N, C-alpha and C positions, 0 to 999 in steps of 0.2 A: 304275717302269721305263717309259721312253718306247717306244712300239711303233708301228711302221709297219704299217698295215693291209694294204697291198698291196705285197708284195715282188715286184718284177718282174725278169725276166731282162734282163741288159744288152744294149743294141743292138749291132750289128756294129761301129759306130763306137766305142762305148765299149770293146768288146773289144779293138780295135786299139790304142786309146790306152792301155788298161791293160797290154797286152803290152809296148809300148814303155817305159812307165813302170816296169813290173816288171823288165825286163831292165836298165835303167839303175840302178834302186834296188838290185837284187840284187848287181850288180857293185860298187856303191859301199859297200854294207854290209860287204863283205869287207875293205875298206880302213879302216874306222872303228875306232878304238881307245879312244874316249871313251864313257862310259856315257850322256852327255847331249850329243850333237853338236848343232851349230847348222845349221839349214837356212835357205835364203833363198827367199822367194817373189819370183820375178822381176818380176811385174807391179807389186808394191808396194815392192820393195827392202827388205822387212821380214825381219829375221833372228829365228828362233825356236829356242829350245832345246827339244829333244824327247828323250824317253828312247829309248835304243837298242831296248828291248823294243817300244815303240810303233811304231818304224820297221819292225821285223821283222813286227809284226802288219799294218802297212800293206802290206808286201811280199806277205804271204799273201793279203790281200784283193785286191790287184791280180792275183795269179796266178789266183785262182779266177774273178775277173771276166773275165780274158782268155780263160778256158775257157768263158765264157757261163753260168756258174753264178750264181744269185742269192745274195746275201749277207745274213746277219742276224747281228748281234752281241748276245750275251746275257751279262751279267756272270755269272761262275761262281757266286757266292753267291746268285743270284736264286732265289726260291722260286716254283714253278709249281704250277698246279692239276693235279688227277689227269687231267683231260681232255687238257691240254697234254702231260703226261708220257706218257700212253698214245699220243698221236699221235707223239711223238718216238721212242718205242720201236717203234711199229708194231703195237700190239695194241689190243684193246678196253678200255674203261674198267673194266668188271667184272673182266677178267683182271688189269689193273693193281692193282685193289683187293686181289685175292687175293695178288698178289706182295707188296704192302705188309703185309698181315696175316700172311703167312708170315715176314716179316722179311727178304725178299730185297732190299728197298730201304728205306732209312731215310726216315722222314717225321715230321712234327709235326702235331698236331691243334689247330686253332684253332676252338673251339666244336665244331660238327659237321663242319667242313671240314678235309680233309687237305691239307697243303702239303708239297711235295717239293723239295729243293734240286736245281737244274739239274745241278750237278756229280755228285750221287748217281745221277741218271738216266743221265748219260753213262757213269759208271763201270760201272753195271749193264749197259748196252748193250755196252760194250767187253768185259766179262767173258763175256757170252753169245756174242758174235762169236768170241772166243778159243776157247770150248768147242766151238762149231760147227766152227771150222777144225780143231781137234784131232780131232774125230770124223770129219770128211771125210778127213783124212790117214790115220786108222786104217782107214777103209773102203777107200781106194785101196790101201793096203798089203795088206789082206786079199785084195782082187781080184787084185793082182799075184801074190801067193803062190799063189792058186788057178788062175792062168792066165787069168783073165777080162779082164785089163787089161794091155796091153803098154806098157811105159814107153819 
């Protein structure tokens, strides 16, 4: 997997260009009925067939760039190290190892090294966020019922 060592925030100029491009692409995507539309590069007059899914991904990239967010693309099936997985989840590496050993997140072992699929880490993170959201709603309801919180 190719990796860019320094992921930088887009400049204000890049944000403005991305916003214009996103608006144009988003409105165009609504009108496309083909799975592989052709796009034209104006500077070279070259026409390229590209999948509709790739264009949708480009639209998402442009939207995030317009908001000033740095972008990184990682193939879903990519296997990552325990350190990278811990950073993605926002926990320590020892805590992640405990999660792996408890079976909370699937992993494979290559020699002494554990490897985790990027997608499995994202699914775990999504599951934890959903559980946190559910608990917060329960706490808010309990506070409302006891009169501690006015809705």
